[in-house]
Full PDB file with SEQRES, HELIX, SHEET, SSBOND, CRYST1, ORIGX, SCALE, CONECT and MASTER records, all heavy atoms in Angstrom:
SEQRES   1 A   40  MET LEU HIS SER PHE THR ARG ASN TYR ASN ASP LEU SER          
SEQRES   2 A   40  THR ASP ALA GLY PHE GLN PHE GLU PHE TYR CYS ASP CYS          
SEQRES   3 A   40  CYS GLY ASN GLY VAL GLN SER THR PHE ILE PRO SER THR          
SEQRES   4 A   40  THR                                                          
SHEET    1 AA1 3 TYR A   9  ASP A  11  0                                        
SHEET    2 AA1 3 PHE A  20  TYR A  23 -1                                        
SHEET    3 AA1 3 GLY A  30  GLN A  32 -1                                        
SHEET    1 AA2 2 GLY A  17  PHE A  18  0                                        
SHEET    2 AA2 2 ILE A  36  PRO A  37 -1                                        
CRYST1    1.000    1.000    1.000  90.00  90.00  90.00 P 1           1          
ORIGX1      1.000000  0.000000  0.000000        0.00000                         
ORIGX2      0.000000  1.000000  0.000000        0.00000                         
ORIGX3      0.000000  0.000000  1.000000        0.00000                         
SCALE1      1.000000  0.000000  0.000000        0.00000                         
SCALE2      0.000000  1.000000  0.000000        0.00000                         
SCALE3      0.000000  0.000000  1.000000        0.00000                         
ATOM      1  N   MET A   1      96.886 120.711  83.974  1.00  0.00           N  
ATOM      2  CA  MET A   1      97.357 119.372  83.638  1.00  0.00           C  
ATOM      3  C   MET A   1      97.116 118.442  84.824  1.00  0.00           C  
ATOM      4  O   MET A   1      97.389 118.793  85.970  1.00  0.00           O  
ATOM      5  CB  MET A   1      98.846 119.430  83.296  1.00  0.00           C  
ATOM      6  CG  MET A   1      99.395 118.078  82.960  1.00  0.00           C  
ATOM      7  SD  MET A   1     100.953 118.140  82.062  1.00  0.00           S  
ATOM      8  CE  MET A   1     102.116 118.053  83.382  1.00  0.00           C  
ATOM      9  N   LEU A   2      96.613 117.245  84.570  1.00  0.00           N  
ATOM     10  CA  LEU A   2      96.380 116.262  85.619  1.00  0.00           C  
ATOM     11  C   LEU A   2      97.631 115.431  85.849  1.00  0.00           C  
ATOM     12  O   LEU A   2      98.382 115.149  84.926  1.00  0.00           O  
ATOM     13  CB  LEU A   2      95.224 115.344  85.228  1.00  0.00           C  
ATOM     14  CG  LEU A   2      93.860 115.999  85.093  1.00  0.00           C  
ATOM     15  CD1 LEU A   2      92.846 114.986  84.576  1.00  0.00           C  
ATOM     16  CD2 LEU A   2      93.407 116.571  86.416  1.00  0.00           C  
ATOM     17  N   HIS A   3      97.847 115.040  87.094  1.00  0.00           N  
ATOM     18  CA  HIS A   3      98.994 114.212  87.446  1.00  0.00           C  
ATOM     19  C   HIS A   3      98.517 112.858  87.942  1.00  0.00           C  
ATOM     20  O   HIS A   3      97.478 112.749  88.581  1.00  0.00           O  
ATOM     21  CB  HIS A   3      99.827 114.887  88.537  1.00  0.00           C  
ATOM     22  CG  HIS A   3     100.385 116.198  88.118  1.00  0.00           C  
ATOM     23  ND1 HIS A   3     101.412 116.312  87.213  1.00  0.00           N  
ATOM     24  CD2 HIS A   3     100.048 117.455  88.449  1.00  0.00           C  
ATOM     25  CE1 HIS A   3     101.683 117.580  87.026  1.00  0.00           C  
ATOM     26  NE2 HIS A   3     100.854 118.303  87.774  1.00  0.00           N  
ATOM     27  N   SER A   4      99.292 111.834  87.669  1.00  0.00           N  
ATOM     28  CA  SER A   4      98.948 110.478  88.070  1.00  0.00           C  
ATOM     29  C   SER A   4      99.353 110.215  89.515  1.00  0.00           C  
ATOM     30  O   SER A   4     100.438 110.580  89.940  1.00  0.00           O  
ATOM     31  CB  SER A   4      99.664 109.490  87.150  1.00  0.00           C  
ATOM     32  OG  SER A   4      99.451 108.182  87.594  1.00  0.00           O  
ATOM     33  N   PHE A   5      98.465 109.577  90.278  1.00  0.00           N  
ATOM     34  CA  PHE A   5      98.755 109.186  91.653  1.00  0.00           C  
ATOM     35  C   PHE A   5      98.865 107.662  91.779  1.00  0.00           C  
ATOM     36  O   PHE A   5      99.089 107.144  92.850  1.00  0.00           O  
ATOM     37  CB  PHE A   5      97.627 109.658  92.584  1.00  0.00           C  
ATOM     38  CG  PHE A   5      97.707 111.111  92.932  1.00  0.00           C  
ATOM     39  CD1 PHE A   5      97.270 112.074  92.047  1.00  0.00           C  
ATOM     40  CD2 PHE A   5      98.215 111.511  94.146  1.00  0.00           C  
ATOM     41  CE1 PHE A   5      97.321 113.408  92.371  1.00  0.00           C  
ATOM     42  CE2 PHE A   5      98.274 112.850  94.480  1.00  0.00           C  
ATOM     43  CZ  PHE A   5      97.831 113.800  93.594  1.00  0.00           C  
ATOM     44  N   THR A   6      98.679 106.925  90.698  1.00  0.00           N  
ATOM     45  CA  THR A   6      98.521 105.478  90.795  1.00  0.00           C  
ATOM     46  C   THR A   6      99.803 104.700  91.045  1.00  0.00           C  
ATOM     47  O   THR A   6      99.763 103.609  91.579  1.00  0.00           O  
ATOM     48  CB  THR A   6      97.849 104.922  89.533  1.00  0.00           C  
ATOM     49  OG1 THR A   6      98.620 105.303  88.394  1.00  0.00           O  
ATOM     50  CG2 THR A   6      96.449 105.462  89.387  1.00  0.00           C  
ATOM     51  N   ARG A   7     100.960 105.250  90.671  1.00  0.00           N  
ATOM     52  CA  ARG A   7     102.202 104.491  90.843  1.00  0.00           C  
ATOM     53  C   ARG A   7     102.783 104.632  92.239  1.00  0.00           C  
ATOM     54  O   ARG A   7     103.549 103.784  92.679  1.00  0.00           O  
ATOM     55  CB  ARG A   7     103.238 104.932  89.822  1.00  0.00           C  
ATOM     56  CG  ARG A   7     102.893 104.508  88.414  1.00  0.00           C  
ATOM     57  CD  ARG A   7     103.983 104.868  87.475  1.00  0.00           C  
ATOM     58  NE  ARG A   7     104.087 106.338  87.445  1.00  0.00           N  
ATOM     59  CZ  ARG A   7     104.837 107.007  86.604  1.00  0.00           C  
ATOM     60  NH1 ARG A   7     105.559 106.360  85.730  1.00  0.00           N  
ATOM     61  NH2 ARG A   7     104.872 108.313  86.625  1.00  0.00           N  
ATOM     62  N   ASN A   8     102.458 105.717  92.932  1.00  0.00           N  
ATOM     63  CA  ASN A   8     103.058 105.981  94.237  1.00  0.00           C  
ATOM     64  C   ASN A   8     102.006 105.927  95.325  1.00  0.00           C  
ATOM     65  O   ASN A   8     101.285 106.890  95.561  1.00  0.00           O  
ATOM     66  CB  ASN A   8     103.711 107.373  94.238  1.00  0.00           C  
ATOM     67  CG  ASN A   8     104.824 107.467  93.228  1.00  0.00           C  
ATOM     68  OD1 ASN A   8     105.562 106.517  93.032  1.00  0.00           O  
ATOM     69  ND2 ASN A   8     104.949 108.602  92.586  1.00  0.00           N  
ATOM     70  N   TYR A   9     101.920 104.786  95.989  1.00  0.00           N  
ATOM     71  CA  TYR A   9     100.947 104.657  97.068  1.00  0.00           C  
ATOM     72  C   TYR A   9     101.476 103.723  98.144  1.00  0.00           C  
ATOM     73  O   TYR A   9     102.367 102.910  97.905  1.00  0.00           O  
ATOM     74  CB  TYR A   9      99.609 104.144  96.544  1.00  0.00           C  
ATOM     75  CG  TYR A   9      99.640 102.699  96.097  1.00  0.00           C  
ATOM     76  CD1 TYR A   9      99.281 101.692  96.981  1.00  0.00           C  
ATOM     77  CD2 TYR A   9     100.026 102.343  94.818  1.00  0.00           C  
ATOM     78  CE1 TYR A   9      99.309 100.361  96.585  1.00  0.00           C  
ATOM     79  CE2 TYR A   9     100.056 101.040  94.404  1.00  0.00           C  
ATOM     80  CZ  TYR A   9      99.694 100.048  95.301  1.00  0.00           C  
ATOM     81  OH  TYR A   9      99.736  98.740  94.906  1.00  0.00           O  
ATOM     82  N   ASN A  10     100.942 103.882  99.338  1.00  0.00           N  
ATOM     83  CA  ASN A  10     101.217 102.981 100.452  1.00  0.00           C  
ATOM     84  C   ASN A  10      99.898 102.389 100.902  1.00  0.00           C  
ATOM     85  O   ASN A  10      98.917 103.099 101.071  1.00  0.00           O  
ATOM     86  CB  ASN A  10     101.851 103.732 101.634  1.00  0.00           C  
ATOM     87  CG  ASN A  10     103.279 104.102 101.373  1.00  0.00           C  
ATOM     88  OD1 ASN A  10     103.994 103.409 100.686  1.00  0.00           O  
ATOM     89  ND2 ASN A  10     103.700 105.223 101.929  1.00  0.00           N  
ATOM     90  N   ASP A  11      99.896 101.077 101.101  1.00  0.00           N  
ATOM     91  CA  ASP A  11      98.718 100.403 101.630  1.00  0.00           C  
ATOM     92  C   ASP A  11      98.863 100.384 103.148  1.00  0.00           C  
ATOM     93  O   ASP A  11      99.715  99.689 103.685  1.00  0.00           O  
ATOM     94  CB  ASP A  11      98.643  98.989 101.061  1.00  0.00           C  
ATOM     95  CG  ASP A  11      97.400  98.245 101.481  1.00  0.00           C  
ATOM     96  OD1 ASP A  11      96.658  98.742 102.361  1.00  0.00           O  
ATOM     97  OD2 ASP A  11      97.162  97.154 100.932  1.00  0.00           O  
ATOM     98  N   LEU A  12      98.049 101.159 103.850  1.00  0.00           N  
ATOM     99  CA  LEU A  12      98.107 101.255 105.304  1.00  0.00           C  
ATOM    100  C   LEU A  12      97.061 100.366 105.965  1.00  0.00           C  
ATOM    101  O   LEU A  12      96.811 100.495 107.166  1.00  0.00           O  
ATOM    102  CB  LEU A  12      97.893 102.723 105.729  1.00  0.00           C  
ATOM    103  CG  LEU A  12      98.836 103.739 105.096  1.00  0.00           C  
ATOM    104  CD1 LEU A  12      98.425 105.157 105.478  1.00  0.00           C  
ATOM    105  CD2 LEU A  12     100.277 103.467 105.482  1.00  0.00           C  
ATOM    106  N   SER A  13      96.475  99.453 105.216  1.00  0.00           N  
ATOM    107  CA  SER A  13      95.419  98.590 105.724  1.00  0.00           C  
ATOM    108  C   SER A  13      95.954  97.626 106.781  1.00  0.00           C  
ATOM    109  O   SER A  13      97.107  97.203 106.732  1.00  0.00           O  
ATOM    110  CB  SER A  13      94.805  97.782 104.582  1.00  0.00           C  
ATOM    111  OG  SER A  13      94.306  98.632 103.579  1.00  0.00           O  
ATOM    112  N   THR A  14      95.077  97.309 107.742  1.00  0.00           N  
ATOM    113  CA  THR A  14      95.378  96.338 108.791  1.00  0.00           C  
ATOM    114  C   THR A  14      94.206  95.378 108.898  1.00  0.00           C  
ATOM    115  O   THR A  14      93.230  95.493 108.152  1.00  0.00           O  
ATOM    116  CB  THR A  14      95.592  97.042 110.148  1.00  0.00           C  
ATOM    117  OG1 THR A  14      94.346  97.637 110.544  1.00  0.00           O  
ATOM    118  CG2 THR A  14      96.682  98.099 110.068  1.00  0.00           C  
ATOM    119  N   ASP A  15      94.272  94.466 109.848  1.00  0.00           N  
ATOM    120  CA  ASP A  15      93.144  93.560 110.082  1.00  0.00           C  
ATOM    121  C   ASP A  15      91.908  94.322 110.545  1.00  0.00           C  
ATOM    122  O   ASP A  15      90.793  93.840 110.411  1.00  0.00           O  
ATOM    123  CB  ASP A  15      93.510  92.514 111.135  1.00  0.00           C  
ATOM    124  CG  ASP A  15      94.526  91.504 110.618  1.00  0.00           C  
ATOM    125  OD1 ASP A  15      94.674  91.378 109.381  1.00  0.00           O  
ATOM    126  OD2 ASP A  15      95.186  90.850 111.449  1.00  0.00           O  
ATOM    127  N   ALA A  16      92.101  95.513 111.093  1.00  0.00           N  
ATOM    128  CA  ALA A  16      90.987  96.315 111.605  1.00  0.00           C  
ATOM    129  C   ALA A  16      90.252  97.073 110.497  1.00  0.00           C  
ATOM    130  O   ALA A  16      89.110  97.478 110.681  1.00  0.00           O  
ATOM    131  CB  ALA A  16      91.494  97.300 112.650  1.00  0.00           C  
ATOM    132  N   GLY A  17      90.912  97.306 109.348  1.00  0.00           N  
ATOM    133  CA  GLY A  17      90.255  98.043 108.270  1.00  0.00           C  
ATOM    134  C   GLY A  17      91.205  98.438 107.158  1.00  0.00           C  
ATOM    135  O   GLY A  17      92.338  97.974 107.101  1.00  0.00           O  
ATOM    136  N   PHE A  18      90.725  99.331 106.312  1.00  0.00           N  
ATOM    137  CA  PHE A  18      91.440  99.690 105.094  1.00  0.00           C  
ATOM    138  C   PHE A  18      91.763 101.179 105.058  1.00  0.00           C  
ATOM    139  O   PHE A  18      90.953 102.016 105.433  1.00  0.00           O  
ATOM    140  CB  PHE A  18      90.588  99.335 103.875  1.00  0.00           C  
ATOM    141  CG  PHE A  18      90.160  97.895 103.853  1.00  0.00           C  
ATOM    142  CD1 PHE A  18      88.939  97.519 104.380  1.00  0.00           C  
ATOM    143  CD2 PHE A  18      90.990  96.927 103.318  1.00  0.00           C  
ATOM    144  CE1 PHE A  18      88.542  96.189 104.378  1.00  0.00           C  
ATOM    145  CE2 PHE A  18      90.609  95.596 103.309  1.00  0.00           C  
ATOM    146  CZ  PHE A  18      89.389  95.228 103.841  1.00  0.00           C  
ATOM    147  N   GLN A  19      92.976 101.502 104.550  1.00  0.00           N  
ATOM    148  CA  GLN A  19      93.386 102.888 104.371  1.00  0.00           C  
ATOM    149  C   GLN A  19      94.558 102.916 103.400  1.00  0.00           C  
ATOM    150  O   GLN A  19      95.417 102.045 103.429  1.00  0.00           O  
ATOM    151  CB  GLN A  19      93.778 103.518 105.698  1.00  0.00           C  
ATOM    152  CG  GLN A  19      94.010 105.007 105.615  1.00  0.00           C  
ATOM    153  CD  GLN A  19      94.170 105.629 106.986  1.00  0.00           C  
ATOM    154  OE1 GLN A  19      94.624 104.984 107.922  1.00  0.00           O  
ATOM    155  NE2 GLN A  19      93.786 106.882 107.099  1.00  0.00           N  
ATOM    156  N   PHE A  20      94.584 103.945 102.541  1.00  0.00           N  
ATOM    157  CA  PHE A  20      95.638 104.087 101.559  1.00  0.00           C  
ATOM    158  C   PHE A  20      96.186 105.500 101.575  1.00  0.00           C  
ATOM    159  O   PHE A  20      95.494 106.438 101.947  1.00  0.00           O  
ATOM    160  CB  PHE A  20      95.120 103.766 100.157  1.00  0.00           C  
ATOM    161  CG  PHE A  20      94.648 102.351 100.009  1.00  0.00           C  
ATOM    162  CD1 PHE A  20      93.323 102.013 100.234  1.00  0.00           C  
ATOM    163  CD2 PHE A  20      95.543 101.353  99.656  1.00  0.00           C  
ATOM    164  CE1 PHE A  20      92.894 100.710 100.113  1.00  0.00           C  
ATOM    165  CE2 PHE A  20      95.120 100.039  99.534  1.00  0.00           C  
ATOM    166  CZ  PHE A  20      93.794  99.718  99.770  1.00  0.00           C  
ATOM    167  N   GLU A  21      97.437 105.647 101.152  1.00  0.00           N  
ATOM    168  CA  GLU A  21      98.080 106.947 101.036  1.00  0.00           C  
ATOM    169  C   GLU A  21      98.631 107.043  99.616  1.00  0.00           C  
ATOM    170  O   GLU A  21      99.339 106.150  99.165  1.00  0.00           O  
ATOM    171  CB  GLU A  21      99.202 107.033 102.063  1.00  0.00           C  
ATOM    172  CG  GLU A  21      99.756 108.397 102.276  1.00  0.00           C  
ATOM    173  CD  GLU A  21     100.660 108.439 103.496  1.00  0.00           C  
ATOM    174  OE1 GLU A  21     101.384 107.450 103.748  1.00  0.00           O  
ATOM    175  OE2 GLU A  21     100.634 109.455 104.183  1.00  0.00           O  
ATOM    176  N   PHE A  22      98.279 108.109  98.902  1.00  0.00           N  
ATOM    177  CA  PHE A  22      98.671 108.306  97.510  1.00  0.00           C  
ATOM    178  C   PHE A  22      99.595 109.511  97.393  1.00  0.00           C  
ATOM    179  O   PHE A  22      99.357 110.532  98.028  1.00  0.00           O  
ATOM    180  CB  PHE A  22      97.444 108.516  96.623  1.00  0.00           C  
ATOM    181  CG  PHE A  22      96.492 107.352  96.646  1.00  0.00           C  
ATOM    182  CD1 PHE A  22      95.431 107.325  97.530  1.00  0.00           C  
ATOM    183  CD2 PHE A  22      96.678 106.291  95.790  1.00  0.00           C  
ATOM    184  CE1 PHE A  22      94.557 106.255  97.563  1.00  0.00           C  
ATOM    185  CE2 PHE A  22      95.811 105.210  95.806  1.00  0.00           C  
ATOM    186  CZ  PHE A  22      94.743 105.194  96.699  1.00  0.00           C  
ATOM    187  N   TYR A  23     100.645 109.401  96.577  1.00  0.00           N  
ATOM    188  CA  TYR A  23     101.622 110.469  96.379  1.00  0.00           C  
ATOM    189  C   TYR A  23     101.645 110.919  94.930  1.00  0.00           C  
ATOM    190  O   TYR A  23     101.571 110.104  94.016  1.00  0.00           O  
ATOM    191  CB  TYR A  23     103.032 109.990  96.744  1.00  0.00           C  
ATOM    192  CG  TYR A  23     103.176 109.644  98.188  1.00  0.00           C  
ATOM    193  CD1 TYR A  23     103.057 108.339  98.619  1.00  0.00           C  
ATOM    194  CD2 TYR A  23     103.441 110.631  99.127  1.00  0.00           C  
ATOM    195  CE1 TYR A  23     103.188 108.017  99.951  1.00  0.00           C  
ATOM    196  CE2 TYR A  23     103.575 110.319 100.461  1.00  0.00           C  
ATOM    197  CZ  TYR A  23     103.451 109.010 100.870  1.00  0.00           C  
ATOM    198  OH  TYR A  23     103.577 108.696 102.200  1.00  0.00           O  
ATOM    199  N   CYS A  24     101.812 112.214  94.716  1.00  0.00           N  
ATOM    200  CA  CYS A  24     101.923 112.787  93.383  1.00  0.00           C  
ATOM    201  C   CYS A  24     103.262 112.396  92.760  1.00  0.00           C  
ATOM    202  O   CYS A  24     104.301 112.467  93.414  1.00  0.00           O  
ATOM    203  CB  CYS A  24     101.802 114.310  93.474  1.00  0.00           C  
ATOM    204  SG  CYS A  24     102.046 115.147  91.901  1.00  0.00           S  
ATOM    205  N   ASP A  25     103.246 112.012  91.486  1.00  0.00           N  
ATOM    206  CA  ASP A  25     104.474 111.650  90.762  1.00  0.00           C  
ATOM    207  C   ASP A  25     105.414 112.840  90.600  1.00  0.00           C  
ATOM    208  O   ASP A  25     106.619 112.678  90.525  1.00  0.00           O  
ATOM    209  CB  ASP A  25     104.138 111.096  89.374  1.00  0.00           C  
ATOM    210  CG  ASP A  25     103.510 109.717  89.430  1.00  0.00           C  
ATOM    211  OD1 ASP A  25     103.639 109.040  90.462  1.00  0.00           O  
ATOM    212  OD2 ASP A  25     102.899 109.322  88.431  1.00  0.00           O  
ATOM    213  N   CYS A  26     104.863 114.046  90.520  1.00  0.00           N  
ATOM    214  CA  CYS A  26     105.679 115.241  90.245  1.00  0.00           C  
ATOM    215  C   CYS A  26     106.248 115.876  91.502  1.00  0.00           C  
ATOM    216  O   CYS A  26     107.447 116.109  91.592  1.00  0.00           O  
ATOM    217  CB  CYS A  26     104.853 116.270  89.487  1.00  0.00           C  
ATOM    218  SG  CYS A  26     104.336 115.693  87.868  1.00  0.00           S  
ATOM    219  N   CYS A  27     105.388 116.179  92.480  1.00  0.00           N  
ATOM    220  CA  CYS A  27     105.850 116.956  93.632  1.00  0.00           C  
ATOM    221  C   CYS A  27     106.078 116.126  94.889  1.00  0.00           C  
ATOM    222  O   CYS A  27     106.695 116.602  95.840  1.00  0.00           O  
ATOM    223  CB  CYS A  27     104.870 118.087  93.931  1.00  0.00           C  
ATOM    224  SG  CYS A  27     103.251 117.510  94.483  1.00  0.00           S  
ATOM    225  N   GLY A  28     105.558 114.890  94.945  1.00  0.00           N  
ATOM    226  CA  GLY A  28     105.754 114.047  96.113  1.00  0.00           C  
ATOM    227  C   GLY A  28     104.740 114.273  97.220  1.00  0.00           C  
ATOM    228  O   GLY A  28     104.719 113.534  98.183  1.00  0.00           O  
ATOM    229  N   ASN A  29     103.892 115.318  97.090  1.00  0.00           N  
ATOM    230  CA  ASN A  29     102.851 115.533  98.101  1.00  0.00           C  
ATOM    231  C   ASN A  29     101.831 114.417  98.016  1.00  0.00           C  
ATOM    232  O   ASN A  29     101.646 113.802  96.972  1.00  0.00           O  
ATOM    233  CB  ASN A  29     102.160 116.881  97.888  1.00  0.00           C  
ATOM    234  CG  ASN A  29     103.050 118.041  98.276  1.00  0.00           C  
ATOM    235  OD1 ASN A  29     103.971 117.895  99.081  1.00  0.00           O  
ATOM    236  ND2 ASN A  29     102.782 119.196  97.710  1.00  0.00           N  
ATOM    237  N   GLY A  30     101.157 114.156  99.121  1.00  0.00           N  
ATOM    238  CA  GLY A  30     100.215 113.059  99.102  1.00  0.00           C  
ATOM    239  C   GLY A  30      98.946 113.338  99.865  1.00  0.00           C  
ATOM    240  O   GLY A  30      98.823 114.339 100.561  1.00  0.00           O  
ATOM    241  N   VAL A  31      98.011 112.427  99.703  1.00  0.00           N  
ATOM    242  CA  VAL A  31      96.749 112.458 100.422  1.00  0.00           C  
ATOM    243  C   VAL A  31      96.500 111.074 101.004  1.00  0.00           C  
ATOM    244  O   VAL A  31      96.926 110.062 100.447  1.00  0.00           O  
ATOM    245  CB  VAL A  31      95.561 112.873  99.527  1.00  0.00           C  
ATOM    246  CG1 VAL A  31      95.695 114.303  99.060  1.00  0.00           C  
ATOM    247  CG2 VAL A  31      95.409 111.949  98.359  1.00  0.00           C  
ATOM    248  N   GLN A  32      95.815 111.054 102.139  1.00  0.00           N  
ATOM    249  CA  GLN A  32      95.516 109.799 102.807  1.00  0.00           C  
ATOM    250  C   GLN A  32      94.002 109.615 102.806  1.00  0.00           C  
ATOM    251  O   GLN A  32      93.256 110.542 103.135  1.00  0.00           O  
ATOM    252  CB  GLN A  32      96.044 109.864 104.238  1.00  0.00           C  
ATOM    253  CG  GLN A  32      96.147 108.538 104.921  1.00  0.00           C  
ATOM    254  CD  GLN A  32      96.861 108.675 106.247  1.00  0.00           C  
ATOM    255  OE1 GLN A  32      96.501 109.505 107.073  1.00  0.00           O  
ATOM    256  NE2 GLN A  32      97.884 107.884 106.439  1.00  0.00           N  
ATOM    257  N   SER A  33      93.556 108.414 102.427  1.00  0.00           N  
ATOM    258  CA  SER A  33      92.132 108.144 102.425  1.00  0.00           C  
ATOM    259  C   SER A  33      91.648 107.993 103.863  1.00  0.00           C  
ATOM    260  O   SER A  33      92.439 107.759 104.781  1.00  0.00           O  
ATOM    261  CB  SER A  33      91.828 106.867 101.629  1.00  0.00           C  
ATOM    262  OG  SER A  33      92.379 105.735 102.286  1.00  0.00           O  
ATOM    263  N   THR A  34      90.347 108.115 104.056  1.00  0.00           N  
ATOM    264  CA  THR A  34      89.799 107.906 105.387  1.00  0.00           C  
ATOM    265  C   THR A  34      89.838 106.423 105.711  1.00  0.00           C  
ATOM    266  O   THR A  34      89.773 105.567 104.823  1.00  0.00           O  
ATOM    267  CB  THR A  34      88.350 108.426 105.476  1.00  0.00           C  
ATOM    268  OG1 THR A  34      87.576 107.799 104.466  1.00  0.00           O  
ATOM    269  CG2 THR A  34      88.282 109.927 105.305  1.00  0.00           C  
ATOM    270  N   PHE A  35      89.951 106.109 106.986  1.00  0.00           N  
ATOM    271  CA  PHE A  35      89.990 104.719 107.437  1.00  0.00           C  
ATOM    272  C   PHE A  35      88.602 104.117 107.332  1.00  0.00           C  
ATOM    273  O   PHE A  35      87.619 104.713 107.765  1.00  0.00           O  
ATOM    274  CB  PHE A  35      90.486 104.656 108.884  1.00  0.00           C  
ATOM    275  CG  PHE A  35      90.585 103.260 109.422  1.00  0.00           C  
ATOM    276  CD1 PHE A  35      91.653 102.465 109.067  1.00  0.00           C  
ATOM    277  CD2 PHE A  35      89.615 102.757 110.259  1.00  0.00           C  
ATOM    278  CE1 PHE A  35      91.757 101.174 109.551  1.00  0.00           C  
ATOM    279  CE2 PHE A  35      89.696 101.473 110.748  1.00  0.00           C  
ATOM    280  CZ  PHE A  35      90.776 100.674 110.400  1.00  0.00           C  
ATOM    281  N   ILE A  36      88.517 102.933 106.720  1.00  0.00           N  
ATOM    282  CA  ILE A  36      87.248 102.221 106.585  1.00  0.00           C  
ATOM    283  C   ILE A  36      87.356 100.938 107.402  1.00  0.00           C  
ATOM    284  O   ILE A  36      88.139 100.050 107.056  1.00  0.00           O  
ATOM    285  CB  ILE A  36      86.936 101.896 105.113  1.00  0.00           C  
ATOM    286  CG1 ILE A  36      86.861 103.182 104.304  1.00  0.00           C  
ATOM    287  CG2 ILE A  36      85.631 101.112 105.001  1.00  0.00           C  
ATOM    288  CD1 ILE A  36      86.720 102.970 102.819  1.00  0.00           C  
ATOM    289  N   PRO A  37      86.609 100.844 108.507  1.00  0.00           N  
ATOM    290  CA  PRO A  37      86.698  99.640 109.357  1.00  0.00           C  
ATOM    291  C   PRO A  37      86.255  98.387 108.615  1.00  0.00           C  
ATOM    292  O   PRO A  37      85.334  98.431 107.793  1.00  0.00           O  
ATOM    293  CB  PRO A  37      85.750  99.944 110.509  1.00  0.00           C  
ATOM    294  CG  PRO A  37      85.490 101.405 110.461  1.00  0.00           C  
ATOM    295  CD  PRO A  37      85.698 101.835 109.043  1.00  0.00           C  
ATOM    296  N   SER A  38      86.892  97.292 108.920  1.00  0.00           N  
ATOM    297  CA  SER A  38      86.535  95.999 108.336  1.00  0.00           C  
ATOM    298  C   SER A  38      85.270  95.492 109.002  1.00  0.00           C  
ATOM    299  O   SER A  38      85.098  95.602 110.218  1.00  0.00           O  
ATOM    300  CB  SER A  38      87.673  95.008 108.538  1.00  0.00           C  
ATOM    301  OG  SER A  38      87.308  93.744 108.054  1.00  0.00           O  
ATOM    302  N   THR A  39      84.373  94.901 108.227  1.00  0.00           N  
ATOM    303  CA  THR A  39      83.126  94.381 108.781  1.00  0.00           C  
ATOM    304  C   THR A  39      83.248  92.930 109.195  1.00  0.00           C  
ATOM    305  O   THR A  39      82.306  92.363 109.746  1.00  0.00           O  
ATOM    306  CB  THR A  39      81.988  94.533 107.767  1.00  0.00           C  
ATOM    307  OG1 THR A  39      82.337  93.847 106.563  1.00  0.00           O  
ATOM    308  CG2 THR A  39      81.697  95.992 107.458  1.00  0.00           C  
ATOM    309  N   THR A  40      84.359  92.305 108.953  1.00  0.00           N  
ATOM    310  CA  THR A  40      84.516  90.885 109.334  1.00  0.00           C  
ATOM    311  C   THR A  40      85.345  90.744 110.579  1.00  0.00           C  
ATOM    312  O   THR A  40      86.089  91.587 110.975  1.00  0.00           O  
ATOM    313  CB  THR A  40      85.182  90.084 108.213  1.00  0.00           C  
ATOM    314  OG1 THR A  40      86.440  90.665 107.899  1.00  0.00           O  
ATOM    315  CG2 THR A  40      84.305  90.017 107.000  1.00  0.00           C  
TER     316      THR A  40                                                      
MASTER        0    0    0    0    5    0    0    6  315    1    0    4          
END                                                                             
């Protein structure tokens, strides 16, 4: 069974770049995306 990660997330982005952290609705475990530097 697939679980949704879309409702539980943190936006960790800064002026230096972008990063997000997603949490499982069922167990609370999460994954963090890799940091993507801003080009501007």
